[in-house]
Z-matrix of the N, CA and C atoms (Angstrom, degrees):
N
C 1 1.410
C 2 1.488 1 110.13
N 3 1.302 2 116.55 1 131.71
C 4 1.484 3 119.26 2 -178.47
C 5 1.514 4 111.76 3 -77.78
N 6 1.340 5 117.18 4 136.40
C 7 1.498 6 125.28 5 179.92
C 8 1.552 7 108.16 6 -73.20
N 9 1.279 8 117.22 7 128.63
C 10 1.453 9 121.10 8 173.17
C 11 1.545 10 110.71 9 -83.04
N 12 1.358 11 113.82 10 131.48
C 13 1.480 12 117.65 11 176.47
C 14 1.503 13 105.49 12 -110.48
N 15 1.355 14 113.62 13 119.26
C 16 1.428 15 121.02 14 -178.04
C 17 1.487 16 112.55 15 -90.70
N 18 1.343 17 118.45 16 146.13
C 19 1.500 18 120.83 17 175.02
C 20 1.453 19 108.12 18 -62.64
N 21 1.343 20 115.83 19 155.65
C 22 1.458 21 121.41 20 176.36
C 23 1.520 22 108.41 21 -86.18
N 24 1.347 23 116.47 22 155.09
C 25 1.490 24 119.47 23 179.15
C 26 1.403 25 111.71 24 95.32
N 27 1.336 26 115.40 25 -173.62
C 28 1.454 27 123.76 26 -174.80
C 29 1.534 28 108.43 27 -101.07
N 30 1.296 29 112.30 28 138.40
C 31 1.550 30 117.71 29 173.06
C 32 1.515 31 108.13 30 -69.32
N 33 1.276 32 114.27 31 130.26
C 34 1.543 33 116.14 32 -179.60
C 35 1.605 34 108.96 33 -62.03
N 36 1.341 35 112.60 34 149.21
C 37 1.484 36 116.91 35 178.98
C 38 1.471 37 108.47 36 -61.28
N 39 1.309 38 119.78 37 -37.44
C 40 1.494 39 118.06 38 -179.31
C 41 1.473 40 112.51 39 -61.75
N 42 1.338 41 122.83 40 -38.31
C 43 1.382 42 127.03 41 -179.15
C 44 1.478 43 110.16 42 -65.82
N 45 1.444 44 117.71 43 -43.74
C 46 1.414 45 120.35 44 179.34
C 47 1.636 46 108.86 45 -66.54
N 48 1.286 47 114.57 46 -33.95
C 49 1.494 48 117.97 47 178.08
C 50 1.560 49 108.06 48 -62.03
N 51 1.303 50 116.53 49 -45.72
C 52 1.462 51 119.15 50 -178.08
C 53 1.464 52 109.90 51 -64.55
N 54 1.381 53 119.93 52 -39.22
C 55 1.475 54 122.77 53 -177.97
C 56 1.595 55 107.91 54 -62.79
N 57 1.353 56 113.24 55 -44.04
C 58 1.497 57 113.38 56 -178.63
C 59 1.542 58 114.60 57 -82.52
N 60 1.340 59 115.57 58 -7.96
C 61 1.402 60 119.37 59 -175.89
C 62 1.513 61 116.33 60 65.82
N 63 1.378 62 109.89 61 35.78
C 64 1.495 63 120.05 62 -176.87
C 65 1.514 64 109.58 63 -127.97
N 66 1.376 65 114.52 64 172.42
C 67 1.417 66 121.31 65 173.62
C 68 1.531 67 112.69 66 -72.84
N 69 1.272 68 118.66 67 151.62
C 70 1.537 69 122.48 68 176.58
C 71 1.471 70 111.95 69 -57.37
N 72 1.362 71 119.74 70 -34.09
C 73 1.447 72 126.23 71 -178.42
C 74 1.603 73 106.98 72 -65.42
N 75 1.344 74 114.00 73 -36.84
C 76 1.551 75 116.11 74 178.48
C 77 1.505 76 111.35 75 -64.27
N 78 1.383 77 114.86 76 -38.30
C 79 1.444 78 119.87 77 179.97
C 80 1.513 79 109.65 78 -65.08
N 81 1.344 80 117.10 79 -50.01
C 82 1.442 81 123.21 80 178.94
C 83 1.534 82 111.29 81 -56.69
N 84 1.303 83 118.12 82 -47.64
C 85 1.460 84 121.96 83 -177.95
C 86 1.502 85 110.75 84 -64.35
N 87 1.317 86 117.04 85 -41.08
C 88 1.525 87 120.22 86 177.73
C 89 1.475 88 112.83 87 -63.48
N 90 1.314 89 118.63 88 -39.07
C 91 1.459 90 123.50 89 177.88
C 92 1.533 91 111.05 90 -61.81
N 93 1.362 92 111.67 91 -49.74
C 94 1.516 93 119.40 92 -174.68
C 95 1.526 94 106.93 93 -67.00
N 96 1.319 95 119.12 94 -43.71
C 97 1.470 96 123.38 95 -178.43
C 98 1.543 97 112.36 96 -68.17
N 99 1.284 98 114.99 97 -29.56
C 100 1.497 99 119.99 98 179.95
C 101 1.492 100 114.03 99 96.08
N 102 1.332 101 120.17 100 -1.36
C 103 1.488 102 120.86 101 177.60
C 104 1.492 103 109.71 102 -86.25
N 105 1.274 104 124.39 103 -7.55
C 106 1.557 105 126.47 104 173.82
C 107 1.589 106 104.88 105 -114.48
N 108 1.340 107 114.31 106 93.69
C 109 1.481 108 115.76 107 -172.24
C 110 1.499 109 115.05 108 -86.80
N 111 1.324 110 113.12 109 60.01
C 112 1.523 111 115.87 110 179.91
C 113 1.492 112 113.45 111 -117.21
N 114 1.359 113 115.38 112 3.07
C 115 1.431 114 114.35 113 177.81
C 116 1.537 115 111.89 114 -179.34
N 117 1.342 116 113.91 115 -163.84
C 118 1.544 117 118.93 116 -178.34
C 119 1.554 118 105.32 117 -134.31
N 120 1.358 119 107.82 118 156.50
C 121 1.523 120 118.43 119 174.73
C 122 1.477 121 105.07 120 -122.00
N 123 1.425 122 114.91 121 132.60
C 124 1.425 123 122.77 122 179.67
C 125 1.521 124 110.99 123 -133.08
N 126 1.352 125 114.36 124 153.78
C 127 1.432 126 122.30 125 173.87
C 128 1.549 127 106.29 126 -136.66
N 129 1.246 128 120.52 127 120.70
C 130 1.509 129 124.05 128 -176.24
C 131 1.397 130 110.73 129 50.57
N 132 1.281 131 119.76 130 41.46
C 133 1.462 132 125.43 131 174.20
C 134 1.581 133 113.45 132 79.24
N 135 1.338 134 116.48 133 3.05
C 136 1.477 135 119.05 134 176.97
C 137 1.499 136 112.18 135 -106.85
N 138 1.322 137 117.31 136 138.60
C 139 1.431 138 125.02 137 -179.65
C 140 1.543 139 108.84 138 -62.50
N 141 1.364 140 116.21 139 134.66
C 142 1.503 141 124.27 140 176.07
C 143 1.491 142 105.10 141 -106.89
N 144 1.420 143 115.49 142 119.09
C 145 1.451 144 121.15 143 -177.28
C 146 1.475 145 113.85 144 -130.19
N 147 1.336 146 116.59 145 13.10
C 148 1.462 147 119.15 146 -177.51
C 149 1.559 148 106.69 147 -133.03
N 150 1.400 149 114.44 148 133.90
C 151 1.446 150 116.75 149 179.37
C 152 1.581 151 114.49 150 -58.63
N 153 1.366 152 112.91 151 -30.50
C 154 1.441 153 114.01 152 -176.98
C 155 1.585 154 110.39 153 -69.20
N 156 1.283 155 118.41 154 -20.88
C 157 1.473 156 123.90 155 176.89
C 158 1.564 157 110.39 156 -76.29
N 159 1.322 158 120.38 157 -7.41
C 160 1.444 159 125.71 158 177.87
C 161 1.530 160 112.30 159 -71.08
N 162 1.279 161 119.06 160 -12.65
C 163 1.435 162 122.44 161 -176.86
C 164 1.625 163 110.00 162 -58.12
N 165 1.284 164 117.61 163 129.36
C 166 1.469 165 121.67 164 -176.14
C 167 1.540 166 111.16 165 -62.71
N 168 1.270 167 116.64 166 -22.95
C 169 1.546 168 117.68 167 -177.27
C 170 1.536 169 111.16 168 -61.97
N 171 1.333 170 119.19 169 -19.43
C 172 1.447 171 125.79 170 -179.31
C 173 1.505 172 110.32 171 -83.77
N 174 1.330 173 117.88 172 -15.82
C 175 1.410 174 119.79 173 -178.78
C 176 1.581 175 112.66 174 116.42
N 177 1.288 176 115.97 175 174.50
C 178 1.439 177 121.92 176 -177.18
C 179 1.518 178 113.71 177 -69.03
N 180 1.312 179 118.40 178 139.03
C 181 1.416 180 123.95 179 173.90
C 182 1.580 181 109.67 180 -104.57
N 183 1.259 182 115.61 181 131.14
C 184 1.398 183 122.78 182 179.25
C 185 1.598 184 110.69 183 -98.73
N 186 1.285 185 116.55 184 128.91
C 187 1.529 186 119.44 185 -178.21
C 188 1.518 187 107.49 186 -109.97
N 189 1.345 188 114.99 187 131.16
C 190 1.475 189 121.15 188 168.91
C 191 1.542 190 106.27 189 -112.84
N 192 1.345 191 112.16 190 122.11
C 193 1.460 192 114.26 191 174.57
C 194 1.529 193 106.04 192 -116.17
N 195 1.293 194 114.45 193 121.70
C 196 1.485 195 126.00 194 -177.91
C 197 1.511 196 111.37 195 -68.64
N 198 1.243 197 120.06 196 123.43
C 199 1.492 198 120.76 197 177.04
C 200 1.542 199 110.27 198 -60.64
N 201 1.305 200 117.36 199 -39.69
C 202 1.454 201 122.17 200 -178.41
C 203 1.540 202 110.42 201 -68.98
N 204 1.355 203 119.07 202 -42.03
C 205 1.502 204 119.18 203 -179.07
C 206 1.559 205 108.99 204 -71.33
N 207 1.355 206 117.72 205 -34.45
C 208 1.489 207 119.60 206 177.25
C 209 1.520 208 108.24 207 -63.13
N 210 1.416 209 117.30 208 -43.00
C 211 1.438 210 119.16 209 176.68
C 212 1.520 211 114.40 210 -62.14
N 213 1.352 212 116.33 211 -40.23
C 214 1.458 213 119.22 212 -177.77
C 215 1.569 214 109.02 213 -67.74
N 216 1.290 215 118.13 214 -34.27
C 217 1.510 216 120.52 215 179.06
C 218 1.555 217 112.29 216 -79.62
N 219 1.323 218 118.37 217 -31.11
C 220 1.488 219 118.59 218 -170.42
C 221 1.541 220 113.19 219 -123.77
N 222 1.292 221 118.36 220 -22.37
C 223 1.450 222 119.44 221 -172.98
C 224 1.509 223 112.35 222 89.96
N 225 1.294 224 118.32 223 -3.68
C 226 1.478 225 122.77 224 -175.16
C 227 1.569 226 107.73 225 -83.94
N 228 1.315 227 116.73 226 132.02
C 229 1.469 228 122.97 227 175.99
C 230 1.546 229 107.10 228 -103.95
N 231 1.316 230 114.12 229 113.13
C 232 1.475 231 122.22 230 176.15
C 233 1.435 232 107.19 231 -78.73
N 234 1.353 233 117.38 232 130.34
C 235 1.457 234 124.81 233 -174.86
C 236 1.533 235 109.09 234 -109.93
N 237 1.326 236 121.35 235 7.84
C 238 1.459 237 122.86 236 177.02
C 239 1.539 238 111.78 237 101.90
N 240 1.315 239 116.29 238 3.39
C 241 1.523 240 117.74 239 178.08
C 242 1.440 241 114.76 240 -71.33
N 243 1.245 242 116.75 241 155.32
C 244 1.470 243 121.41 242 173.58
C 245 1.515 244 109.12 243 -94.57
N 246 1.241 245 116.23 244 168.02
C 247 1.454 246 120.19 245 -174.10
C 248 1.501 247 115.81 246 -66.62
């Protein structure tokens, strides 16, 4: 079996949205809520796990989407391309 080499860094939210055929906000909400296990959401280094915390008045949320977890969930191999 051939070893899969994943691109380094985070898969852009827009790419994940395209893979799932959904809106980027669906991806973000799924990661924050925990029902889309492909990455993590953080603000100022702290994990964001509640949709109420997604309010922009609290500051920017950074999303990390793991290339390996996205592949495990969808079969899609991210090669480093942007949306």
